[in-house]
Steps between C-alpha positions, in 0.01 A plus 500: 500500500532310174303189581282319744658336802364267765628588845244378751219260573209515743449177693162510674439300816235443762788522752761737354709525815544122520593490133751785532662335802544178303661673201733700725610191695531270199647730235663794682399795278734799466220725632200438722291812554137595558338760279142488619320292408777306325779287636784561253776243455781577257683215331768649275315765298162327532244588768258245640210695650284305744154627592168371622193467281146403591460301178773238563477186708750349742657278231570559133271259306719510184860543617649385171355802319779733623831373635746738662858421392775601742860502376698417813873475578459192723198278431594255775491777762156613380373141510630466857322821608172394337530163675562676835179696439311172450460574130352269242656404168343443163842391368797418721843646420650340193815548297430562131837482326669714766213741571283449809120524495228451763138611526370598843140572597450819702243520785229618256566210265692697234788327321846648553778369277851519643766511227877497535642512149845357429761730348483291182123553469534874578759534226283311251198717583697821442602396148300654213 
């Protein structure tokens, strides 16, 4: 290995099963497995590990500190699923010059940004 890589994140919860169920229903990960004690959700090459911890409360008191960004193929479909789950929104879906952005609030109060980048923006981001 030639450098450091980031490939996972631990998301602690007072109710990890509820949180996992929400992420599975809202965002449809490519993998959803249990590796005791973790609930492992794979999104692309990134793993979201959900576990319980005695030192966390029911709601995140500072949700803006870490925001999970999800690159999605169909932001409107994700928004519809979150709405079906009774989800809350920090920022409703908006079009920003062809790219779609929304910020949902998961059951623990964490902020989840949904991003559908336009082809134009993807091309611009890939330029040196």
